[in-house]
C-alpha positions as CSV (number, residue, x, y, z in Angstrom):
1,X,148.0,103.9,106.8
2,X,145.7,101.1,105.8
3,X,142.0,102.0,105.2
4,X,139.7,99.0,105.1
5,X,136.3,99.7,103.5
6,X,133.1,97.8,104.3
7,X,130.2,97.9,101.8
8,X,126.8,96.8,103.0
9,X,125.0,94.9,100.2
10,X,122.9,92.3,102.0
11,X,119.5,93.9,101.7
12,X,116.6,92.3,99.7
13,X,115.5,95.5,98.0
14,X,111.8,94.4,97.9
15,X,110.7,97.8,96.6
16,X,112.5,97.1,93.3
17,X,109.9,94.4,92.6
18,X,112.6,92.3,91.1
19,X,114.1,88.8,91.4
20,X,117.5,90.5,90.8
21,X,119.3,91.6,94.0
22,X,119.0,95.4,94.2
23,X,122.8,96.1,94.1
24,X,123.0,94.4,90.7
25,X,120.6,96.7,89.0
26,X,122.6,98.8,86.6
27,X,123.3,102.5,86.5
28,X,125.2,103.8,83.5
29,X,125.7,100.3,82.3
30,X,127.3,98.9,85.5
31,X,125.8,97.3,88.6
32,X,125.3,99.8,91.4
33,X,127.6,97.8,93.6
34,X,130.4,98.0,91.1
35,X,130.2,101.8,91.2
36,X,130.6,101.7,94.9
37,X,133.6,99.3,94.7
38,X,135.4,101.4,92.2
39,X,135.0,104.6,94.2
40,X,136.1,102.7,97.4
41,X,139.2,101.5,95.6
42,X,140.2,105.0,94.6
43,X,139.7,106.1,98.2
44,X,141.8,103.2,99.6
45,X,144.6,103.9,97.0
46,X,144.7,107.5,98.1
47,X,145.6,106.4,101.7
48,X,148.1,103.8,100.6
49,X,145.9,100.8,100.3
50,X,143.5,98.6,102.2
51,X,141.0,95.8,101.7
52,X,137.4,96.1,100.5
53,X,134.8,93.8,102.3
54,X,131.4,93.4,100.8
55,X,128.6,92.1,103.1
56,X,126.1,90.0,101.1
57,X,122.9,88.3,102.1
58,X,119.8,88.0,99.9
59,X,120.9,86.8,96.5
60,X,124.5,86.8,97.7
61,X,125.7,84.0,95.4
62,X,124.4,85.8,92.3
63,X,126.1,89.0,93.5
64,X,129.4,87.2,94.0
65,X,129.1,85.4,90.7
66,X,128.4,88.6,88.6
67,X,131.1,90.6,90.3
68,X,133.6,87.8,90.6
69,X,136.3,89.9,89.0
70,X,136.1,92.7,91.6
71,X,139.0,92.9,94.1
72,X,137.0,92.4,97.2
73,X,136.5,89.9,100.0
74,X,132.9,88.6,100.5
75,X,131.3,88.4,103.9
76,X,128.0,86.6,104.3
77,X,125.3,88.0,106.7
78,X,123.1,85.0,107.3
79,X,120.3,86.9,109.1
80,X,119.6,90.5,108.3
81,X,119.4,92.1,111.8
82,X,120.3,95.7,110.9
83,X,123.3,97.7,109.7
84,X,125.2,97.3,113.0
85,X,124.9,93.5,112.8
86,X,126.1,93.6,109.2
87,X,129.2,95.5,110.0
88,X,129.9,93.2,112.9
89,X,130.2,90.3,110.5
90,X,133.4,91.9,109.1
91,X,135.2,92.4,112.4
92,X,137.4,89.3,112.1
93,X,138.5,90.5,108.6
94,X,139.6,94.1,109.5
95,X,142.4,93.3,112.0
96,X,145.2,95.7,111.3
97,X,143.2,98.4,109.7
98,X,144.0,101.9,110.9
99,X,140.7,103.3,109.7
100,X,137.4,101.8,108.5
101,X,135.1,103.4,106.0
102,X,131.5,102.1,105.8
103,X,129.6,102.4,102.5
104,X,126.3,101.1,101.0
105,X,125.9,99.0,97.9
106,X,122.8,101.0,96.9
107,X,124.4,104.4,97.2
108,X,126.4,104.3,94.0
109,X,127.6,107.8,93.2
110,X,129.5,109.2,96.2
111,X,132.6,110.8,94.8
112,X,136.1,109.6,95.8
113,X,136.9,113.2,96.8
114,X,134.0,113.2,99.3
115,X,135.1,109.8,100.7
116,X,138.7,110.9,101.0
117,X,137.6,114.0,102.9
118,X,135.5,111.9,105.2
119,X,138.3,109.5,106.1
120,X,140.7,112.3,106.6
121,X,138.4,114.0,109.1
122,X,139.0,111.3,111.7
123,X,142.6,112.4,112.1
124,X,141.6,114.1,115.4
125,X,138.2,112.6,116.0
126,X,137.0,109.1,117.0
127,X,134.4,109.1,114.2
128,X,133.4,111.1,111.1
129,X,130.0,111.2,109.6
130,X,128.7,112.1,106.1
131,X,125.5,114.2,106.2
132,X,123.4,116.0,103.7
133,X,120.7,118.7,103.9
134,X,117.4,117.9,102.2
135,X,114.3,119.9,101.5
136,X,112.3,116.7,102.1
137,X,114.0,114.5,104.7
138,X,111.2,112.0,104.9
139,X,112.5,108.5,105.6
140,X,116.0,109.5,106.7
141,X,117.6,109.5,110.2
142,X,117.8,113.1,111.5
143,X,121.1,114.6,112.7
144,X,120.7,116.0,116.2
145,X,123.2,118.7,117.3
146,X,123.7,120.4,120.6
147,X,124.0,124.1,121.4
148,X,127.6,124.1,120.2
149,X,126.5,122.7,116.8
150,X,128.2,119.4,117.5
151,X,126.6,116.1,116.4
152,X,125.3,114.3,119.4
153,X,122.9,111.6,118.0
154,X,121.0,110.3,115.0
155,X,117.3,109.5,115.4
156,X,115.7,107.2,112.9
157,X,112.4,108.3,111.2
158,X,110.3,105.8,113.1
159,X,111.8,106.8,116.5
160,X,111.8,110.6,116.0
161,X,109.8,113.1,117.9
162,X,107.8,115.8,116.0
163,X,110.6,118.4,116.7
164,X,113.2,116.0,115.4
165,X,111.2,115.2,112.3
166,X,111.4,118.9,111.4
167,X,115.2,118.7,111.1
168,X,116.5,118.9,107.5
169,X,120.0,117.6,108.0
170,X,120.0,113.8,107.7
171,X,122.3,110.9,108.1
172,X,123.6,109.2,104.9
173,X,124.8,106.2,106.9
174,X,128.3,106.6,105.5
175,X,130.9,107.0,108.2
176,X,134.5,106.4,109.1
177,X,136.2,105.4,112.3
178,X,138.9,103.1,113.6
179,X,138.8,99.3,113.7
180,X,139.6,99.5,117.4
181,X,136.5,101.6,118.1
182,X,134.2,99.4,116.1
183,X,135.3,96.4,118.1
184,X,134.3,98.2,121.2
185,X,131.1,99.8,120.0
186,X,129.4,97.1,117.9
187,X,129.1,94.4,120.6
188,X,127.4,97.0,122.8
189,X,124.6,97.8,120.3
190,X,121.0,97.2,121.5
191,X,117.9,96.4,119.4
192,X,115.4,98.3,121.6
193,X,113.9,100.3,118.7
194,X,110.9,100.3,116.5
195,X,112.5,97.9,114.0
196,X,114.1,95.5,116.5
197,X,117.4,95.9,114.7
198,X,121.0,96.8,115.6
199,X,121.5,100.3,114.2
200,X,125.0,101.2,113.1
201,X,124.0,104.8,113.7
202,X,123.9,104.2,117.5
203,X,127.7,104.3,117.5
204,X,127.3,108.1,117.2
205,X,125.9,108.4,120.6
206,X,128.5,106.0,122.0
207,X,131.3,108.2,120.6
208,X,129.7,111.3,122.2
209,X,129.2,109.5,125.5
210,X,132.9,108.7,125.6
211,X,133.6,112.4,125.4
212,X,134.7,112.5,121.8
213,X,133.3,114.8,119.1
214,X,131.9,113.6,115.8
215,X,133.5,115.2,112.8
216,X,130.8,116.2,110.3
217,X,131.4,116.1,106.6
218,X,128.7,117.5,104.3
219,X,128.0,115.9,100.9
220,X,128.2,118.7,98.2
221,X,125.1,117.5,96.4
222,X,122.2,115.3,97.3
223,X,122.7,112.9,94.4
224,X,126.1,111.9,95.7
225,X,124.5,110.2,98.7
226,X,121.1,109.3,97.2
227,X,120.2,105.7,97.9
228,X,118.2,103.6,95.5
229,X,115.1,101.9,96.8
230,X,113.0,101.6,93.7
231,X,113.2,101.9,89.9
232,X,111.9,105.5,90.0
233,X,114.9,106.6,92.1
234,X,117.2,104.6,89.9
235,X,116.0,106.4,86.8
236,X,116.3,109.8,88.5
237,X,119.9,109.0,89.5
238,X,120.7,107.7,86.0
239,X,119.5,111.0,84.4
240,X,121.5,113.1,86.9
241,X,124.6,111.0,86.1
242,X,124.1,111.3,82.4
243,X,123.5,115.1,82.6
244,X,126.9,115.4,84.4
245,X,128.6,113.4,81.7
246,X,127.0,115.5,79.0
247,X,128.3,118.7,80.5
248,X,131.9,117.3,80.6
249,X,131.6,116.2,77.0
250,X,130.4,119.6,75.8
251,X,133.2,121.3,77.8
252,X,135.6,118.9,76.0
253,X,134.6,120.1,72.6
254,X,131.5,118.1,71.6
255,X,128.2,119.4,70.3
256,X,125.3,117.4,71.7
257,X,122.1,118.0,69.8
258,X,120.2,117.3,73.0
259,X,122.2,116.8,76.2
260,X,119.2,115.1,77.7
261,X,119.3,112.3,75.1
262,X,122.7,110.7,75.4
263,X,123.7,107.7,77.5
264,X,127.3,106.9,78.4
265,X,127.7,103.5,79.9
266,X,131.4,103.4,80.4
267,X,134.1,105.8,79.2
268,X,133.7,108.2,76.3
269,X,136.6,110.4,75.2
270,X,135.9,113.1,72.6
271,X,138.1,115.4,70.6
272,X,137.2,118.9,69.3
273,X,134.3,119.7,67.0
274,X,132.6,116.3,67.5
275,X,128.9,116.3,66.8
276,X,126.6,113.8,68.5
277,X,122.9,113.6,67.5
278,X,120.1,112.4,69.7
279,X,119.5,109.0,71.4
280,X,123.1,107.7,71.0
281,X,124.4,105.1,73.5
282,X,128.1,104.6,74.2
283,X,129.2,101.5,76.0
284,X,132.6,100.3,77.4
285,X,135.6,102.4,76.2
286,X,134.9,104.6,73.2
287,X,137.3,107.2,71.7
288,X,136.0,109.7,69.2
289,X,138.6,112.0,67.6
290,X,138.3,115.5,66.2
291,X,135.7,116.4,63.6
292,X,133.7,113.2,63.9
293,X,129.9,113.3,63.3
294,X,127.6,110.7,65.0
295,X,124.1,110.4,63.6
296,X,121.0,109.7,65.7
297,X,120.2,106.4,67.4
298,X,123.7,104.9,67.1
299,X,125.0,102.3,69.6
300,X,128.8,102.3,69.8
301,X,130.7,99.9,72.1
302,X,134.5,99.6,72.8
303,X,135.4,101.3,69.5
304,X,137.7,104.0,68.1
305,X,136.5,106.5,65.5
306,X,139.3,108.5,64.0
307,X,139.1,112.1,62.9
308,X,136.7,113.5,60.3
309,X,134.7,110.3,60.0
310,X,130.9,110.1,59.9
311,X,128.7,107.5,61.5
312,X,125.2,107.9,60.1
313,X,121.9,107.2,61.9
314,X,121.0,103.9,63.3
315,X,124.4,102.3,63.0
316,X,125.8,99.8,65.6
317,X,129.6,99.5,66.2
318,X,131.1,96.9,68.5
319,X,134.9,96.6,69.1
320,X,135.6,98.3,65.8
321,X,138.2,100.7,64.5
322,X,137.1,103.4,62.0
323,X,139.9,105.2,60.2
324,X,140.2,108.8,59.2
325,X,137.6,110.2,56.8
326,X,135.4,107.1,56.7
327,X,131.7,107.0,56.0
328,X,129.5,104.5,57.8
329,X,125.8,103.9,57.6
330,X,123.0,104.5,57.9
331,X,121.8,101.2,59.4
332,X,125.3,99.7,59.3
333,X,126.6,97.1,61.7
334,X,130.3,96.8,62.4
335,X,130.9,93.7,64.6
336,X,134.0,92.9,66.6
337,X,137.3,92.8,64.7
338,X,136.2,95.3,62.0
339,X,138.8,97.8,61.0
340,X,138.3,100.4,58.3
341,X,141.3,102.1,56.8
342,X,141.3,105.8,55.7
343,X,138.4,106.9,53.5
344,X,136.6,103.5,53.5
345,X,132.9,103.4,53.1
346,X,130.3,101.1,54.7
347,X,126.8,101.8,53.5
348,X,123.3,101.0,54.5
349,X,122.3,97.5,55.7
350,X,125.9,96.3,55.6
351,X,127.3,94.0,58.2
352,X,131.0,93.3,58.7
353,X,132.8,91.0,61.2
354,X,136.5,90.4,61.7
355,X,137.2,92.3,58.5
356,X,139.9,94.7,57.4
357,X,138.6,97.1,54.8
358,X,141.4,98.8,52.9
359,X,141.9,102.5,52.1
360,X,139.1,103.9,49.9
361,X,137.3,100.6,49.6
362,X,133.5,100.6,49.5
363,X,130.8,98.1,50.6
364,X,127.9,100.3,49.8
365,X,124.7,98.3,50.6
366,X,123.0,95.1,51.6
367,X,126.1,93.0,52.1
368,X,127.7,90.7,54.7
369,X,131.5,90.6,54.8
370,X,133.0,88.5,57.5
371,X,136.5,87.0,58.1
372,X,137.8,88.9,55.2
373,X,140.7,91.2,54.2
374,X,140.0,93.8,51.5
375,X,142.8,95.8,49.8
376,X,142.7,99.4,48.7
377,X,140.1,100.7,46.2
378,X,137.9,97.6,46.3
379,X,134.2,98.0,45.3
380,X,131.8,95.4,46.7
381,X,128.4,95.4,45.0
382,X,125.0,95.1,46.6
383,X,123.9,91.8,48.0
384,X,127.4,90.3,48.3
385,X,128.2,87.8,51.0
386,X,131.3,86.0,52.1
387,X,130.3,82.4,52.9
388,X,132.8,82.1,55.7
389,X,131.2,79.3,57.9
390,X,130.7,75.7,57.1
391,X,128.7,74.9,60.2
392,X,131.9,74.1,62.2
393,X,134.8,76.2,61.1
394,X,135.4,79.7,59.8
395,X,137.4,80.5,56.7
396,X,139.0,83.7,55.3
397,X,138.2,85.6,52.1
398,X,140.9,87.8,50.6
399,X,140.0,90.6,48.1
400,X,143.0,92.4,46.7
401,X,143.3,96.0,45.8
402,X,141.3,97.3,42.9
403,X,139.0,94.3,42.7
404,X,135.3,94.8,41.7
405,X,132.8,92.4,43.2
406,X,129.5,92.3,41.2
407,X,126.1,92.5,42.9
408,X,124.8,89.4,44.5
409,X,128.1,87.6,44.5
410,X,128.6,84.7,46.9
411,X,132.3,84.3,47.9
412,X,132.7,80.8,49.3
413,X,135.7,80.9,51.6
414,X,138.5,80.1,51.6
415,X,138.9,82.1,48.4
416,X,141.1,84.8,47.1
417,X,140.2,87.5,44.5
418,X,143.2,89.0,42.7
419,X,144.2,92.6,42.1
420,X,141.9,94.4,39.7
421,X,139.9,91.2,39.2
422,X,136.1,91.3,38.6
423,X,133.3,88.9,39.5
424,X,130.1,89.0,37.5
425,X,126.9,89.8,39.1
426,X,125.1,86.8,40.6
427,X,128.2,84.6,40.7
428,X,129.0,82.0,43.3
429,X,132.7,82.0,43.4
430,X,134.3,78.9,44.9
431,X,137.8,79.1,43.3
432,X,140.5,81.7,43.5
433,X,140.4,84.4,40.8
434,X,143.8,85.7,39.5
435,X,144.8,89.3,39.0
436,X,142.9,91.1,36.2
437,X,140.6,88.1,35.5
438,X,136.8,88.1,35.2
439,X,135.0,85.3,37.0
440,X,131.4,84.5,36.0
441,X,129.9,81.6,37.9
442,X,126.2,81.4,37.4
443,X,123.7,79.2,35.6
444,X,123.1,79.9,31.9
445,X,120.0,81.9,31.2
446,X,117.3,80.1,29.1
447,X,114.3,81.9,27.5
448,X,111.3,79.9,26.5
449,X,109.3,81.3,23.6
450,X,105.5,81.0,23.8
451,X,105.4,80.1,27.4
452,X,101.9,80.5,28.9
453,X,101.6,82.0,32.4
454,X,99.3,80.0,34.7
455,X,95.7,81.4,35.1
456,X,93.3,81.0,37.9
457,X,90.7,78.3,37.4
458,X,87.0,79.2,37.8
459,X,85.5,77.4,40.8
């Protein structure tokens, strides 16, 4: 059974006060529309497949550009004449679909389980509708039921009577039906309402008029169907999402020093006895193994931190692998391609990039090491830099096991430092150093006896 999914994302979103299309504003690190697409795909896969159609309008080219990697077909709504008109633009593309699910690009957190239940509900009904009960239904279309508790209509806020405005059950706009029914109902929609638009919700009354019953499906929590119209609502939904993530992490074995101050913008997997301090941000896919401690204010992206390692406060990791028992930070930056072997140490104000740091090796402070390979037991002194870039090309530095790099050494790549070799402090090393050698490459010191320090002249 093929389930095609239509996502309406053509609105301008003027209340966001932004030049960016509303559906591209991010929640948990991803555009809202991407959240909807991913949940739609899970739903379609459950029913054996189907196509996803995204209706775009205001800022459509930017939406298409930023989400060009998504498995969707794009449909342009040239004039925004209401939700019914928007869905009608997709009719030529949904031929052959057994069922059609209609979603919204600014309602990002409806769970796949809820969508699957909604689609399944039309097995014996012409249409199923997702509703939710709100303490404050202001602004939403009200669900009107008959004496048998069946849904008979949806009345929009601007068209509702005082009695209808008192109804707490509201329409989310999310519904499922057949492509055949849509092709009958949509051309019959009228725009004789306060907005002068073609409301998709009017198909509810059409279904009832044909003698069919509407299958209601209730959202389990309000936030699953909460739309985003402004930045305040976006922030509220972000916090709800992050709070849910925090609960899952704690149930998985992590201690969060403050569950309200963690942001997961992707996928975070934690082992047992992990400790995460406040204000940490996790982006992309991050794996943290047993016994890891993460200090406050860290930003970790697309990285793996193996068991019993410590990442101290204010450190930034991106596409890095941290081995077992390592010690990183505070104020360290591990850039893409950094890999630390077991028990390695990266200290404060150290930056690494595309570097393998061998077992037990140390870069303790105030150094930059890039495009390098360090063996085991290497000690890199403060202020050391690998000069790996000549303005056009990058070159590699090799430091073999047991080497000692003196403070303020400049290693001009390509260069190799042998096993157990030493470089003197302040050296600029441009040639390879053999095993067990000492390299000293600095200007000779000269002391001038009787030198007079300059004094300030009287004006």
